[in-house]
C-alpha positions as CSV (number, residue, x, y, z in Angstrom):
1,M,-0.9,37.0,-16.8
2,R,0.1,35.3,-13.2
3,H,3.7,36.5,-14.0
4,K,2.7,40.1,-14.4
5,L,1.0,39.9,-11.1
6,L,3.8,38.6,-9.4
7,V,6.2,41.0,-10.6
8,V,3.6,44.0,-9.7
9,L,3.5,42.4,-6.2
10,F,7.4,42.3,-6.0
11,I,7.6,45.9,-7.0
12,A,4.8,46.8,-4.3
13,L,6.8,45.1,-1.7
14,V,10.0,47.1,-2.4
15,C,8.1,50.3,-2.3
16,C,6.4,49.5,1.2
17,E,7.4,52.2,3.9
18,F,7.3,52.3,7.7
19,S,4.9,54.9,8.9
20,D,6.4,57.9,11.0
21,E,4.6,57.8,14.6
22,A,3.6,61.0,16.0
23,V,4.0,61.9,19.6
24,R,1.1,60.9,21.7
25,G,-1.1,62.3,24.3
26,P,-3.9,60.2,25.8
27,P,-6.3,59.3,23.1
28,I,-9.8,61.0,22.7
29,P,-12.3,58.6,21.5
30,G,-14.2,60.0,18.5
31,I,-12.0,63.0,18.2
32,Q,-9.4,63.6,15.3
33,D,-6.6,66.1,16.2
34,K,-6.1,67.9,13.1
35,E,-3.0,69.7,14.2
36,D,-1.3,66.0,14.2
37,E,-1.1,66.2,10.4
38,E,0.3,69.9,10.2
39,S,2.9,69.0,12.7
40,S,4.1,65.8,11.2
41,E,4.7,67.6,8.0
42,D,7.1,70.1,9.6
43,V,9.0,67.3,11.2
44,Q,11.7,66.2,8.5
45,T,12.5,62.6,9.0
46,E,14.0,60.2,6.4
47,E,11.5,57.5,6.0
48,E,12.7,53.8,6.2
49,V,11.9,51.7,3.0
50,I,11.2,48.2,3.3
51,K,13.4,46.3,0.3
52,F,12.7,42.7,-0.3
53,E,16.0,41.3,-1.5
54,E,16.7,37.5,-1.8
55,S,19.9,37.8,0.4
56,D,17.7,38.9,3.2
57,A,15.6,35.6,3.3
58,L,16.0,32.0,4.4
59,R,14.1,29.0,3.7
60,I,13.9,26.0,5.7
61,E,14.3,22.7,3.6
62,I,13.8,19.2,4.8
63,R,16.6,16.9,4.1
64,D,17.0,13.4,5.0
65,G,14.3,13.9,7.7
66,Q,16.1,17.0,9.2
67,A,15.2,20.6,8.8
68,E,18.0,22.8,7.4
69,V,18.1,26.5,7.3
70,V,19.8,27.9,3.9
71,K,20.1,31.0,2.1
72,I,18.2,31.7,-0.9
73,H,20.6,32.3,-3.8
74,S,20.0,35.8,-5.8
75,S,19.3,35.4,-9.3
76,S,22.3,36.5,-10.4
77,E,24.4,33.5,-9.1
78,P,24.3,30.5,-11.2
79,S,22.4,27.5,-10.0
80,A,22.3,23.9,-11.0
81,D,18.4,23.6,-10.1
82,K,17.4,26.1,-12.7
83,T,16.2,24.3,-15.6
84,T,14.0,27.1,-17.1
85,S,16.8,29.5,-18.1
86,N,14.6,31.1,-21.0
87,K,12.4,32.9,-18.2
88,D,12.8,36.1,-16.9
89,S,15.2,36.1,-14.0
90,D,13.1,38.2,-11.9
91,S,9.9,36.3,-12.6
92,L,11.7,33.0,-12.3
93,T,13.1,33.7,-8.8
94,L,9.6,34.6,-7.7
95,L,8.1,31.4,-9.1
96,D,10.7,29.4,-7.7
97,L,9.7,31.0,-4.2
98,L,6.3,30.5,-4.2
99,E,6.0,27.1,-6.0
100,S,9.1,25.1,-5.1
101,P,7.9,21.8,-3.6
102,E,10.7,21.9,-1.2
103,L,9.9,25.2,0.1
104,N,8.4,25.0,3.6
105,F,8.8,28.5,5.1
106,V,10.2,31.9,4.2
107,I,11.4,34.0,6.8
108,V,12.2,37.7,5.7
109,D,14.5,39.9,7.9
110,Q,12.3,43.0,7.4
111,T,9.2,42.3,10.0
112,K,6.6,44.4,7.9
113,V,6.9,42.6,4.6
114,L,4.5,39.6,5.4
115,E,2.1,42.2,7.1
116,R,1.9,44.0,3.6
117,I,1.3,41.1,1.5
118,S,-2.4,40.8,2.0
119,K,-2.7,44.6,1.5
120,E,-0.8,44.2,-1.9
121,F,-2.9,41.4,-3.0
122,D,-6.3,43.7,-2.2
123,L,-4.6,46.4,-4.3
124,L,-4.1,44.0,-7.1
125,A,-7.5,42.5,-6.8
126,G,-9.3,45.9,-6.7
127,S,-7.3,47.6,-9.6
128,D,-8.7,48.6,-12.9
129,I,-7.7,46.0,-15.5
130,E,-8.9,46.2,-19.1
131,E,-11.0,43.1,-20.0
132,A,-8.9,43.0,-23.2
133,D,-6.0,42.1,-21.4
134,L,-7.4,39.1,-19.5
135,D,-6.9,35.6,-20.8
136,D,-10.4,33.5,-20.2
137,S,-8.2,30.4,-19.7
138,I,-6.4,32.0,-16.6
139,E,-8.0,32.7,-13.1
140,L,-7.1,35.6,-11.3
141,P,-5.9,35.0,-7.8
142,K,-8.5,35.8,-5.2
143,S,-7.7,38.7,-2.5
144,A,-6.1,37.0,0.4
145,S,-8.3,39.2,2.8
146,I,-11.4,37.3,1.5
147,E,-12.3,34.8,4.0
148,K,-14.2,31.7,3.1
149,E,-17.8,31.3,3.6
150,L,-18.6,30.5,7.2
151,T,-20.9,27.7,8.2
152,S,-23.8,28.5,10.5
153,E,-21.9,26.8,13.3
154,E,-18.6,28.9,12.6
155,I,-20.9,32.1,12.8
156,E,-22.4,31.2,15.8
157,A,-18.9,30.4,17.4
158,K,-17.7,33.6,16.2
159,Q,-20.7,35.5,17.8
160,I,-20.1,33.7,21.1
161,F,-16.5,34.7,21.1
162,E,-17.4,38.2,20.3
163,D,-19.7,38.5,23.3
164,A,-17.3,36.9,25.5
165,A,-14.6,39.3,24.4
166,V,-16.9,42.2,25.5
167,L,-17.4,40.8,28.9
168,L,-13.7,40.0,29.4
169,N,-13.0,43.6,28.7
170,K,-15.1,44.9,31.4
171,T,-13.4,46.4,34.4
172,R,-14.3,43.5,36.6
173,P,-15.2,40.5,34.4
174,D,-17.0,37.4,35.5
175,K,-14.3,35.2,34.4
176,P,-16.0,31.6,34.9
177,L,-19.2,32.6,32.8
178,V,-16.5,34.4,30.0
179,Y,-14.5,30.9,30.0
180,H,-17.5,29.0,29.8
181,M,-18.5,30.9,26.8
182,L,-15.1,30.7,25.2
183,I,-14.7,27.1,25.6
184,E,-18.1,26.5,23.9
185,A,-17.0,28.9,21.1
186,S,-13.6,26.8,20.8
187,N,-15.8,23.6,20.6
188,K,-17.4,24.8,17.5
189,G,-13.8,25.9,15.7
190,N,-13.2,29.5,16.9
191,M,-9.4,29.9,16.6
192,E,-9.4,33.2,18.7
193,A,-11.5,31.5,21.5
194,K,-9.2,28.4,21.5
195,A,-6.5,30.5,22.0
196,L,-7.5,32.2,25.1
197,V,-8.5,28.9,26.4
198,A,-5.1,27.5,25.5
199,W,-3.6,30.5,27.6
200,A,-5.9,29.8,30.5
201,K,-5.1,26.1,30.5
202,L,-1.6,26.7,30.5
203,F,-1.4,29.5,33.3
204,G,-4.2,27.5,35.4
205,T,-6.2,31.0,35.7
206,T,-9.9,30.2,36.0
207,L,-9.4,26.9,34.3
208,K,-7.6,24.0,35.8
209,Q,-4.0,23.9,34.7
210,D,-3.0,21.3,32.2
211,I,0.0,22.1,30.1
212,Y,-0.2,19.2,27.8
213,V,-3.5,19.9,26.7
214,A,-2.5,23.6,26.0
215,K,0.5,22.4,24.1
216,E,-2.0,20.3,21.8
217,M,-4.1,23.3,21.4
218,F,-1.3,25.7,20.6
219,Q,0.0,23.1,18.2
220,E,-3.5,22.9,16.4
221,L,-3.4,26.7,16.3
222,A,0.1,26.9,14.9
223,E,-0.7,24.5,12.3
224,H,-3.3,26.7,11.1
225,G,-1.0,29.8,11.0
226,N,-2.5,31.5,14.0
227,P,0.0,34.0,15.6
228,D,-1.1,32.8,19.2
229,G,-0.5,29.3,18.3
230,H,3.0,30.0,17.4
231,M,3.6,32.3,20.4
232,G,2.5,29.4,22.7
233,M,4.6,26.8,20.9
234,G,7.7,29.2,20.8
235,F,7.1,29.8,24.6
236,L,6.8,25.9,25.3
237,Y,10.1,24.9,23.2
238,A,11.9,28.1,25.0
239,S,11.1,27.0,28.3
240,G,11.1,23.2,27.9
241,L,7.5,22.8,29.5
242,A,5.8,19.6,27.8
243,V,8.3,19.5,25.0
244,N,12.2,19.1,24.9
245,V,13.9,22.6,24.9
246,S,14.9,23.8,21.5
247,Q,15.7,27.5,21.1
248,A,16.0,27.1,17.5
249,K,12.4,26.0,17.1
250,A,11.3,28.7,19.8
251,L,13.0,31.3,17.8
252,V,11.1,30.3,14.4
253,H,7.8,30.2,16.2
254,Y,8.4,33.4,17.9
255,M,9.3,35.0,14.5
256,F,6.0,34.0,12.9
257,G,4.2,34.7,15.7
258,A,5.5,38.4,15.7
259,L,5.2,38.6,11.9
260,G,1.5,37.7,12.5
261,G,1.3,40.6,14.9
262,N,1.1,38.8,18.1
263,T,2.4,41.3,20.7
264,W,3.8,38.8,23.2
265,A,5.8,37.4,20.3
266,Q,7.0,40.8,19.4
267,M,8.2,41.6,22.9
268,A,9.9,38.0,23.0
269,M,12.0,38.9,19.8
270,G,12.6,42.3,20.8
271,Y,14.0,41.3,24.2
272,R,16.2,38.5,22.5
273,Y,17.8,40.9,19.9
274,F,18.3,43.4,22.8
275,A,19.8,40.9,25.2
276,G,21.3,38.5,22.5
277,A,19.6,35.8,23.9
278,G,19.7,32.9,21.3
279,V,20.6,35.6,18.5
280,A,23.3,37.8,17.7
281,P,22.4,41.2,19.4
282,S,20.8,43.9,17.1
283,C,19.9,47.3,18.6
284,E,17.9,48.2,15.1
285,K,16.1,44.9,14.9
286,S,14.9,45.2,18.6
287,L,14.0,48.9,18.3
288,D,11.6,47.6,15.5
289,F,10.0,44.9,17.6
290,Y,9.6,47.1,20.5
291,R,8.3,50.0,18.7
292,Q,5.3,48.0,17.4
293,V,4.5,47.0,20.9
294,A,4.8,50.4,22.4
295,D,2.7,51.9,19.6
296,K,-0.3,49.4,20.9
297,V,0.3,50.3,24.4
298,S,0.3,54.0,23.7
299,Q,-3.0,53.9,21.8
300,G,-4.5,52.3,24.8
301,V,-3.5,54.7,27.5
302,S,-6.6,56.6,28.9
303,F,-6.4,59.8,31.0
304,S,-6.4,57.7,34.3
305,G,-3.4,56.0,33.1
306,G,-4.7,52.5,33.6
307,A,-4.4,50.1,36.4
308,A,-1.4,50.3,38.6
309,I,0.9,47.4,38.4
310,Q,2.8,46.1,41.5
311,R,6.5,44.7,40.7
312,I,7.0,42.5,43.6
313,R,10.4,40.6,43.8
314,L,10.0,37.4,45.9
315,L,13.8,37.7,47.1
316,D,13.3,41.4,48.5
317,E,9.9,40.2,50.2
318,L,11.7,37.2,51.9
319,E,14.9,38.9,53.1
320,N,13.4,42.4,54.2
321,G,10.1,40.8,55.7
322,Y,7.8,43.3,53.9
323,T,4.8,42.7,51.4
324,S,6.1,45.6,48.9
325,G,3.0,47.8,49.5
326,I,0.3,45.2,49.5
327,L,-2.2,46.3,52.1
328,D,-3.1,44.0,54.9
329,N,-7.1,43.2,55.1
330,D,-7.2,44.6,58.7
331,L,-5.5,47.8,57.8
332,L,-7.7,48.5,54.7
333,E,-10.8,47.7,56.9
334,Y,-9.3,50.4,59.4
335,Y,-9.0,53.0,56.7
336,Q,-12.8,51.9,55.6
337,L,-13.9,52.7,59.2
338,L,-12.2,55.9,59.1
339,A,-14.0,56.8,55.8
340,E,-17.3,56.0,56.9
341,K,-16.8,58.1,60.1
342,G,-15.9,61.2,58.0
343,D,-12.1,61.2,57.7
344,V,-11.7,63.1,54.4
345,Q,-8.1,61.8,54.0
346,A,-9.1,58.3,54.2
347,Q,-11.8,58.9,51.7
348,V,-9.5,60.4,49.1
349,G,-7.1,57.7,49.9
350,L,-9.3,54.7,49.4
351,G,-10.8,56.5,46.3
352,Q,-7.6,56.6,44.8
353,L,-6.6,52.9,45.5
354,H,-10.0,51.8,44.0
355,Y,-9.6,54.2,40.9
356,Q,-6.1,52.9,39.9
357,G,-5.9,49.5,41.7
358,G,-2.9,47.9,42.9
359,R,-1.5,47.3,46.4
360,G,-3.9,44.3,46.9
361,V,-7.2,46.5,45.8
362,D,-9.1,45.6,42.9
363,L,-10.1,48.4,40.4
364,D,-13.5,49.6,41.2
365,Y,-14.9,52.8,39.8
366,Q,-18.1,52.7,41.5
367,K,-16.3,52.4,45.0
368,A,-14.1,55.2,43.7
369,M,-17.0,57.3,43.1
370,H,-18.6,56.6,46.3
371,Y,-15.4,57.8,48.3
372,F,-14.6,60.7,46.1
373,T,-18.2,61.9,46.4
374,Q,-18.0,61.8,50.4
375,A,-14.8,63.8,50.1
376,A,-15.9,66.2,47.4
377,N,-18.9,67.1,49.4
378,A,-16.6,68.0,52.2
379,G,-14.9,70.5,50.1
380,N,-11.7,68.4,49.1
381,A,-10.1,69.7,45.7
382,M,-8.5,66.3,45.0
383,A,-11.7,64.3,45.2
384,M,-13.4,66.8,43.0
385,A,-10.4,66.6,40.4
386,Y,-10.6,62.8,40.3
387,L,-14.3,62.9,39.9
388,G,-13.7,64.8,36.7
389,K,-11.2,62.5,35.6
390,I,-13.7,59.8,36.1
391,Y,-16.3,61.5,34.1
392,L,-14.0,62.5,31.5
393,D,-12.8,59.0,30.8
394,G,-16.0,57.2,31.2
395,S,-15.9,53.5,31.9
396,D,-18.3,50.4,31.5
397,E,-19.5,51.3,34.8
398,V,-19.7,55.3,34.6
399,D,-20.8,57.1,31.5
400,A,-18.6,59.8,30.1
401,N,-20.2,63.4,30.7
402,N,-17.9,66.2,29.6
403,D,-20.4,68.7,31.4
404,T,-20.1,66.8,34.6
405,A,-16.3,66.5,34.1
406,F,-15.8,70.3,33.3
407,K,-18.0,71.2,36.5
408,Y,-15.9,69.1,39.0
409,F,-12.5,70.3,37.3
410,K,-13.6,74.0,37.4
411,K,-14.2,73.6,41.1
412,A,-10.9,72.0,41.7
413,S,-9.0,74.5,39.7
414,E,-10.6,77.3,41.8
415,L,-8.8,75.9,44.7
416,N,-5.5,75.6,42.8
417,N,-5.6,71.9,42.5
418,P,-3.0,70.6,39.7
419,V,-5.4,67.6,38.9
420,G,-8.2,70.0,38.3
421,L,-6.2,72.6,36.5
422,S,-4.7,69.8,34.1
423,G,-8.2,68.5,33.6
424,L,-9.5,71.8,32.3
425,G,-6.2,72.0,30.1
426,L,-7.2,68.6,28.6
427,M,-10.8,69.7,27.7
428,Y,-9.5,73.0,26.1
429,L,-6.9,71.0,24.3
430,Y,-9.1,68.5,22.7
431,G,-12.5,70.4,22.6
432,R,-14.2,68.2,24.9
433,G,-17.4,69.8,26.1
434,V,-15.8,73.4,25.2
435,D,-14.4,75.2,22.2
436,R,-11.0,74.2,21.6
437,D,-8.7,76.8,23.0
438,Y,-4.7,76.3,23.0
439,A,-3.8,79.5,24.8
440,K,-6.2,78.5,27.8
441,A,-5.0,74.9,27.7
442,F,-1.4,76.1,27.9
443,K,-2.1,78.3,30.7
444,Y,-3.9,75.4,32.7
445,F,-1.1,72.9,31.8
446,M,1.4,75.4,32.9
447,A,-0.1,76.1,36.4
448,A,-0.2,72.3,36.7
449,A,3.4,71.7,35.9
450,D,4.5,74.2,38.0
451,Q,3.2,72.3,40.9
452,G,5.0,69.3,39.7
453,W,1.9,67.5,38.3
454,V,2.9,64.7,35.6
455,D,0.0,65.1,33.2
456,G,0.4,69.1,33.0
457,Q,4.2,68.3,32.3
458,L,3.2,65.8,29.6
459,Q,0.9,68.0,27.8
460,L,3.2,70.9,27.7
461,G,5.9,68.6,26.1
462,N,3.2,67.7,23.5
463,M,2.3,71.3,22.7
464,Y,6.0,72.5,22.5
465,F,6.7,69.1,20.1
466,K,3.6,69.8,18.0
467,G,3.7,73.7,18.0
468,L,0.0,73.9,19.3
469,G,-0.6,77.4,20.3
470,V,3.1,77.8,20.9
471,K,6.5,77.9,18.8
472,K,7.5,74.4,18.0
473,D,10.7,73.9,20.4
474,Y,12.1,70.3,20.6
475,K,14.5,71.2,23.6
476,L,11.4,72.1,25.8
477,A,9.6,69.3,24.6
478,N,12.4,66.9,25.5
479,K,12.6,68.9,29.1
480,Y,8.9,68.3,29.9
481,F,8.8,64.7,28.8
482,N,11.8,64.1,31.0
483,L,9.9,65.5,33.8
484,A,7.0,63.4,33.2
485,S,8.7,60.3,32.9
486,Q,10.3,60.9,36.3
487,S,6.8,60.6,37.6
488,G,6.5,57.2,35.6
489,H,4.2,58.5,32.8
490,V,3.8,55.8,30.1
491,L,3.5,58.3,27.4
492,A,6.5,60.3,28.4
493,F,8.7,57.3,28.1
494,Y,6.8,56.6,24.7
495,N,7.4,60.1,23.5
496,L,11.0,60.2,24.4
497,G,11.5,56.8,22.7
498,Q,10.1,58.5,19.5
499,M,12.4,61.4,19.6
500,H,15.6,59.3,20.4
501,A,14.7,56.7,17.9
502,K,14.6,59.5,15.0
503,G,17.0,62.0,16.5
504,T,14.3,64.5,16.8
505,G,15.9,67.5,18.7
506,M,18.8,65.3,19.8
507,L,21.3,63.0,18.8
508,R,19.9,59.5,17.7
509,S,20.6,56.9,20.3
510,C,19.1,53.5,19.2
511,T,20.1,52.0,22.9
512,T,18.3,54.6,24.7
513,A,15.2,54.1,22.4
514,V,15.0,50.5,22.7
515,E,15.2,51.1,26.6
516,L,12.5,53.5,26.5
517,F,10.1,51.3,24.3
518,K,10.9,48.3,26.5
519,N,9.6,50.2,29.5
520,V,6.4,50.9,27.7
521,A,5.9,47.8,26.4
522,E,6.3,46.2,29.9
523,R,3.3,48.3,31.1
524,G,0.8,46.9,29.0
525,R,-2.1,45.3,30.4
526,W,-0.6,41.9,30.2
527,G,1.7,43.1,33.2
528,E,-1.4,42.3,35.4
529,L,0.0,38.5,35.2
530,L,2.7,39.8,37.6
531,M,0.2,40.5,40.3
532,Q,-1.9,37.3,39.2
533,A,1.5,35.3,39.6
534,H,2.1,36.9,43.1
535,A,-1.2,36.2,44.1
536,D,-0.8,32.3,43.1
537,Y,2.4,32.2,44.9
538,R,1.1,33.2,48.0
539,D,-1.9,30.9,47.9
540,G,0.6,28.0,47.3
541,L,0.0,27.4,43.8
542,Y,3.5,27.1,42.7
543,N,3.3,25.6,39.4
544,Q,0.7,28.1,38.2
545,A,2.8,31.0,39.5
546,F,5.9,29.6,38.0
547,V,4.4,29.4,34.5
548,Q,3.3,33.0,34.5
549,Y,6.5,34.0,35.8
550,V,8.4,32.1,33.1
551,L,6.3,33.9,30.3
552,L,6.8,36.9,31.5
553,A,10.6,36.3,31.8
554,E,10.7,35.2,28.0
555,L,9.0,38.8,27.4
556,G,11.9,40.3,29.1
557,Y,10.4,41.3,32.5
558,E,13.5,41.4,35.1
559,V,11.2,41.0,38.0
560,A,9.6,37.9,36.5
561,Q,13.2,36.3,35.6
562,S,14.4,37.0,39.2
563,N,11.2,35.6,40.9
564,A,11.2,32.5,38.6
565,A,15.0,32.0,39.7
566,F,14.1,32.4,43.2
567,M,11.3,29.8,43.1
568,L,13.8,27.2,41.4
569,D,16.3,28.1,44.0
570,R,14.2,27.2,46.6
571,G,12.9,24.1,44.9
572,E,9.4,25.3,45.0
573,V,8.4,24.2,41.5
574,P,6.9,20.7,42.0
575,M,6.9,20.1,38.2
576,L,10.7,20.1,38.2
577,D,13.5,18.2,40.2
578,I,16.0,20.0,42.1
579,S,19.2,19.4,39.9
580,E,17.1,20.5,36.7
581,G,15.8,23.3,38.7
582,L,19.2,24.9,39.6
583,I,20.5,24.7,36.0
584,R,17.4,26.7,34.9
585,A,17.8,29.3,37.9
586,L,21.1,30.0,36.8
587,L,19.8,30.9,33.3
588,Y,17.1,33.1,34.8
589,W,19.4,34.7,37.5
590,S,21.7,35.5,34.7
591,R,19.2,37.2,32.6
592,A,18.2,39.2,35.5
593,A,21.8,40.1,36.4
594,A,22.3,41.5,32.7
595,Q,19.4,43.9,33.4
596,G,21.3,45.2,36.4
597,Y,19.6,43.6,39.4
598,S,22.3,43.7,41.7
599,A,21.0,40.9,44.0
600,A,20.8,38.5,41.0
601,Q,24.5,39.2,40.0
602,V,25.2,38.1,43.8
603,K,23.4,34.9,43.3
604,V,25.1,34.2,39.8
605,G,28.4,34.7,41.8
606,D,27.1,32.0,44.6
607,Y,26.3,29.6,41.8
608,Y,29.7,29.7,40.4
609,Y,31.2,29.8,43.9
610,Y,29.6,26.7,45.0
611,G,29.0,25.0,41.8
612,L,25.2,25.0,41.7
613,G,23.8,24.1,38.4
614,T,27.3,24.5,36.8
615,T,30.9,23.7,37.7
616,V,33.1,25.6,40.2
617,D,34.7,28.8,39.0
618,Y,36.0,31.2,41.5
619,E,37.0,33.6,38.7
620,T,33.6,34.0,37.4
621,A,32.1,34.4,40.9
622,A,34.5,37.1,41.5
623,T,33.9,38.9,38.3
624,Q,30.2,39.0,39.2
625,Y,30.7,40.0,42.7
626,R,32.9,42.9,41.4
627,V,30.2,43.9,39.0
628,A,27.7,44.1,41.8
629,A,29.8,46.0,44.2
630,E,31.0,48.6,41.7
631,Q,27.7,49.3,40.0
632,Q,25.3,48.8,42.7
633,H,27.3,49.0,45.8
634,N,25.9,45.6,47.0
635,A,27.1,44.9,50.5
636,Q,26.7,41.4,50.3
637,A,29.1,41.4,47.1
638,L,31.5,43.5,48.8
639,F,31.8,41.1,51.8
640,N,32.2,38.2,49.5
641,L,35.0,39.9,47.7
642,G,36.8,40.5,50.9
643,Y,36.4,37.0,52.0
644,M,37.9,35.8,48.4
645,H,40.7,38.2,48.8
646,E,41.5,37.0,52.3
647,Q,41.5,33.5,51.0
648,G,42.8,34.0,47.8
649,L,40.1,32.4,45.8
650,G,39.8,33.4,42.1
651,M,42.0,36.3,42.9
652,S,45.3,37.2,44.4
653,K,45.5,36.9,48.1
654,D,45.5,40.1,49.7
655,I,44.8,41.0,53.6
656,H,44.8,44.8,52.8
657,L,42.2,44.5,50.1
658,A,40.2,42.1,52.1
659,K,40.0,44.7,54.8
660,R,39.1,47.4,52.6
661,C,36.3,45.3,51.1
662,Y,35.0,44.6,54.4
663,D,34.9,48.3,55.5
664,L,33.0,49.2,52.7
665,A,30.4,46.6,53.1
666,A,30.0,47.8,56.8
667,E,29.6,51.4,55.5
668,T,27.2,50.5,53.0
669,S,24.9,48.4,55.1
670,V,23.9,48.3,58.9
671,D,23.1,44.8,58.5
672,A,26.6,44.0,57.5
673,K,28.2,45.5,60.5
674,V,27.9,42.4,62.7
675,P,29.5,39.7,60.1
676,V,32.0,42.4,59.2
677,T,33.3,42.7,63.0
678,L,33.7,39.1,63.2
679,A,35.7,39.0,59.9
680,L,37.9,41.9,60.8
681,F,38.5,40.4,64.3
682,K,39.6,37.1,62.3
683,L,41.8,39.0,60.0
684,N,43.4,41.1,62.4
685,F,44.3,37.7,64.3
686,L,45.8,36.3,61.2
687,F,47.7,39.5,60.4
688,S,49.4,39.3,64.1
689,I,50.2,35.7,63.3
690,E,52.0,36.8,60.2
691,K,53.9,39.5,62.0
692,L,55.3,37.0,64.4
693,G,57.1,35.2,61.7
694,E,59.5,32.6,62.8
695,S,58.8,32.5,66.6
696,P,57.5,30.0,69.2
697,F,54.0,31.0,68.0
698,T,54.8,29.4,64.7
699,R,53.6,26.3,65.9
700,I,50.1,28.0,66.5
701,A,50.2,28.9,63.1
702,D,51.3,25.3,61.8
703,F,48.5,24.0,64.1
704,I,45.8,26.2,62.5
705,D,47.0,25.2,59.0
706,S,46.4,21.8,60.0
707,L,42.7,22.5,60.7
708,G,42.2,23.3,57.0
709,T,40.4,26.0,55.3
710,D,37.6,26.0,57.8
711,W,39.8,26.6,60.8
712,D,38.2,30.2,61.0
713,L,34.7,28.4,61.8
714,Y,36.3,26.4,64.6
715,L,37.9,29.9,66.0
716,I,34.6,31.5,65.9
717,S,32.7,28.6,67.6
718,M,35.4,28.8,70.4
719,L,35.0,32.5,70.6
720,M,31.3,32.1,71.1
721,A,31.4,29.3,73.5
722,L,33.8,31.6,75.7
723,L,31.2,34.4,75.3
724,A,28.4,32.1,76.6
725,T,30.5,30.9,79.4
726,I,31.5,34.5,80.7
727,I,27.8,35.6,80.2
728,Y,26.8,32.4,82.4
729,F,29.1,33.3,85.2
730,R,28.4,36.9,85.3
731,R,24.7,36.7,85.3
732,P,23.0,37.9,88.4
733,Q,22.8,35.6,91.5
734,I,19.5,35.1,93.1
735,Q,19.6,36.2,96.8
736,P,18.0,33.5,99.2
737,V,15.0,35.0,100.9
738,L,15.2,35.4,104.6
739,A,12.5,33.8,106.8
């Protein structure tokens, strides 16, 4: 009977299918959009079927104390290990896979297979089986979803964890209290609480940082098959924190974490397949992982769009001397003073800051309502519209109220405010407090979209895509989704990603779909770690900031990669020495450069030019400078190319090309004009000497050559000294005062 169940399980796995994803608008709690099912039937797309084949599987065997990954032979190939030839070939293969004492892990190429196994066991356990077919001597396998009976301590730990999770998900959680509860639940054996405590110990947020304690906790979790444990161990092996670097072990842990549903592990695998980091590049595999994460992010998007996330590059902050939009406390207090004195614009601005967060201001719906109410009472339409959004969404601080939301949206729409018009459209589209009316919804969305409001554009795209109240039109849907994506709406990126992934209304493009889904995935709530890491960096908590940046770098955030490299480049990571830091910095600069950050490309060129963390390689340096110059028109890269052409380093020596690069650098950036002027003066001096040829001045050229490659520095120093002397003697003379 067991063989029959295994055969049924095998057939069920073969028949598993990926589910088609529908284009999404903001989710409405408690409301099910019936038109989703109707529209999904009209879109004819070929479903992908998961096929479990032995050629797609790997197994890790222990041979002489070493782990070795080998292919699992198909049942059609002869094998000396098979001694039970009288068995059915299919059942023999399954039994070998499940019962082999040498088998430690089975990694399946399709990422959905392991997620479906427990469901298939449930179907088998719940199916109607006649009692006459059962053998009393054989026990049926129990459902994999049935948990063992919990002890009283485990039940208490689970309850503590659930209470802590509720508090943690609040808008402004009391983190010290929450983590006190999580530690208590972890000590009582709750795995979910232990995972959160381990991450907190790793990052040093709320709890004191201790990477080795975090490593022990992750190791324990991984041994119990916890996806967070596998993700944590994968990160430690990838980054070399508390363990020796092993990209192979990191890949195995990431894979198991991703198969277990861990979002960060799925992002890490998606990025690795996208960038070819440690694995062969595969757009389709990257698409599968990123789509899973994008689905989760899109389901959590509210009407407000969520908290704003600031992406601050430390290199830009240093070079340009600004704080990337972070408001200074004095400036914030000034706006608060204006608001209290009745300045409507200051009230609306502060209300928006507290409503969305960001720029150094915490998310606070109570303060947002305070400022919006003051501005609304003064007749400001934008404040009325935002009050409508607050009441439509609801939160743990403000209860949702459709009637109040409709009232504020109506007042704002009468003043032709696009936010109010879009809000009314949403209420009619989903039937929130009013009867569902697609015609009115379309009218309000069109009026909002004509004024460039992003929500109106997004919802028009949804209506054209699904055919809600209008004729289905994928080209118009694509048009409005593109308009909304230009304003940065996460659901616009998600919907465009779905269309490109399936080729709906356009040619299918895997690469474009991956880039769009990656953009969505990086807008998840975990992106708040970027702001936390920046705050820790400004507070001088360099180890804490570095670990958070490195984790986000593993997930594919280009900003985190460049920031981690920046800290290593400046020797600001106490846990690592300078030489090791430079090697790691080159890795992160390279990954950021591969994602198109021109400053990182210049940095990679500098590392190869000076031999930092690697050997000197002028040709590779020139290649990096050329890419940054041609693709991003980077002034520093153009200047460096000019110098290398002038000196003949890594490329042919050509004074004319050098001058051309210098001129382009001066045209690209105002800051480059002074160094370019000095470089051109030196270049003209060289050109004049070459023109003299064989003359008495040849001795001067020989003398210059005897100074070595740094003769230009001596020349500039002499010119600067001469200029200082002239200025000194031409300064105004102080006339003696006559008595």
